[in-house]
Every structure is written in structure tokens, then in C-alpha cells.
C-alpha positions as a Markdown table, in Angstrom:
| # | Residue | x | y | z |
|---|---|---|---|---|
| 1 | Met | 92.1 | 93.0 | 80.0 |
| 2 | Pro | 90.2 | 94.7 | 82.9 |
| 3 | Thr | 90.4 | 98.4 | 83.5 |
| 4 | Pro | 92.3 | 99.1 | 86.8 |
| 5 | Ala | 90.4 | 100.5 | 89.6 |
| 6 | Thr | 90.6 | 104.2 | 90.2 |
| 7 | Val | 91.1 | 105.3 | 93.7 |
| 8 | Thr | 90.9 | 109.1 | 94.2 |
| 9 | Ala | 92.3 | 111.5 | 96.9 |
| 10 | Lys | 88.7 | 112.1 | 98.0 |
| 11 | Met | 88.0 | 108.4 | 98.5 |
| 12 | Ile | 91.2 | 108.0 | 100.5 |
| 13 | Met | 90.3 | 111.1 | 102.6 |
| 14 | Glu | 86.9 | 109.6 | 103.4 |
| 15 | Leu | 88.6 | 106.4 | 104.3 |
| 16 | Ile | 90.9 | 108.2 | 107.0 |
| 17 | Glu | 87.8 | 110.0 | 108.2 |
| 18 | Arg | 85.9 | 106.6 | 108.7 |
| 19 | Gln | 88.9 | 105.3 | 110.5 |
| 20 | Arg | 88.8 | 108.5 | 112.8 |
| 21 | Phe | 92.3 | 109.4 | 111.8 |
| 22 | Arg | 93.6 | 106.2 | 113.5 |
| 23 | Cys | 95.8 | 103.4 | 112.0 |
| 24 | Ala | 93.5 | 100.6 | 111.1 |
| 25 | Leu | 95.8 | 98.1 | 112.7 |
| 26 | Ser | 97.4 | 99.7 | 115.8 |
| 27 | Gly | 95.1 | 102.4 | 116.6 |
| 28 | Arg | 98.0 | 104.9 | 116.4 |
| 29 | Glu | 97.0 | 108.5 | 115.4 |
| 30 | Leu | 97.5 | 109.1 | 111.8 |
| 31 | Thr | 99.2 | 112.3 | 110.7 |
| 32 | Pro | 100.2 | 113.5 | 107.3 |
| 33 | Glu | 103.7 | 112.4 | 108.3 |
| 34 | Asn | 102.9 | 108.8 | 109.2 |
| 35 | Ala | 100.1 | 107.9 | 107.0 |
| 36 | Ser | 100.4 | 105.1 | 104.6 |
| 37 | Leu | 98.1 | 103.4 | 102.3 |
| 38 | Asp | 98.0 | 99.8 | 102.5 |
| 39 | His | 96.4 | 96.8 | 100.7 |
| 40 | Ile | 94.5 | 94.5 | 103.0 |
| 41 | Val | 94.9 | 91.8 | 100.9 |
| 42 | Pro | 98.4 | 92.4 | 99.3 |
| 43 | Leu | 98.6 | 92.6 | 95.6 |
| 44 | Ser | 101.2 | 90.0 | 95.6 |
| 45 | Arg | 98.6 | 87.8 | 97.3 |
| 46 | Gly | 95.8 | 88.5 | 94.7 |
| 47 | Gly | 94.4 | 91.6 | 96.3 |
| 48 | Thr | 93.1 | 94.4 | 94.1 |
| 49 | His | 93.6 | 98.0 | 94.1 |
| 50 | Glu | 90.0 | 99.0 | 95.0 |
| 51 | Ile | 89.0 | 101.2 | 97.8 |
| 52 | Ser | 87.3 | 98.1 | 99.5 |
| 53 | Asn | 90.8 | 96.5 | 99.8 |
| 54 | Leu | 92.6 | 99.5 | 101.1 |
| 55 | Trp | 93.1 | 101.1 | 104.6 |
| 56 | Val | 95.3 | 103.6 | 106.0 |
| 57 | Val | 97.9 | 102.4 | 108.4 |
| 58 | Asp | 100.9 | 104.0 | 110.3 |
| 59 | Gln | 103.9 | 103.8 | 107.9 |
| 60 | Gln | 106.0 | 101.8 | 110.6 |
| 61 | Val | 103.2 | 99.1 | 110.8 |
| 62 | Asn | 102.9 | 99.0 | 106.9 |
| 63 | Ala | 106.6 | 98.4 | 106.7 |
| 64 | Ala | 106.4 | 95.5 | 109.2 |
| 65 | Lys | 103.4 | 94.1 | 107.7 |
| 66 | Ser | 105.1 | 94.2 | 104.3 |
| 67 | Thr | 103.2 | 91.4 | 102.0 |
| 68 | Leu | 101.8 | 89.5 | 105.0 |
| 69 | Thr | 98.1 | 89.0 | 105.2 |
| 70 | Val | 96.5 | 90.5 | 108.1 |
| 71 | Glu | 96.2 | 87.2 | 109.9 |
| 72 | Glu | 99.8 | 86.4 | 109.3 |
| 73 | Phe | 100.8 | 89.9 | 110.5 |
| 74 | Val | 98.7 | 89.6 | 113.8 |
| 75 | Ala | 100.0 | 86.0 | 114.4 |
| 76 | Met | 103.5 | 87.3 | 114.1 |
| 77 | Cys | 102.9 | 90.3 | 116.5 |
| 78 | Arg | 101.3 | 87.9 | 118.9 |
| 79 | Glu | 104.3 | 85.5 | 118.8 |
| 80 | Ile | 106.7 | 88.5 | 119.4 |
| 81 | Thr | 104.6 | 89.6 | 122.4 |
| 82 | Val | 104.7 | 86.2 | 124.0 |
| 83 | Arg | 108.4 | 85.8 | 123.4 |
| 84 | His | 109.1 | 89.2 | 124.6 |
| 85 | Ala | 106.8 | 88.7 | 127.8 |
| 86 | Lys | 108.9 | 85.6 | 128.6 |
| 87 | Ser | 112.2 | 87.5 | 128.4 |
| 88 | Pro | 114.0 | 88.3 | 131.7 |
């Protein structure tokens, strides 16, 4: 059985710095109160717990994304935007 990948606090901090303290999906400013670690490819979809499969997003964005892939989440957001724009 393979050894689980180790993700350290230092690696996460470097990731946040590379993202310029912005949510990887929405661009919202990240703070200690709203930052949430997210698997780009969800573990439930075969993603791994490695730094290359992680990014930091706003916790509301992460809750909305849930176990969707990035493509599914973006498509859903577009659909909502289009429907909302058509509303009176």
C-alpha cells in the first residue's frame, strides 16, 4: 500500500503566497478566517492528497464546489449567472 503524501504547513503557506493571498477560483482575498484548503481533483473523484492537487479557496467557494470537478463547478456557476441575468 502506498504511503500517504505529506503536506506541511510550510507547503500550504508557500501555496497561499504563490496565489498572492487570493482564492484560486474567485479571486477573493484570503484571510485566516475564510481560507480553505481544497483538492483540485476531489479525493472522491480519484484525486490525491498531494500539494500538486491542492489550492486554497474561499470557504464559501469550497462549500459550493463540494465534490464537483473544477469544470463542473465553473459550468454550474455559468448556468446560474445566465439564469440570473434573465430574471426580471
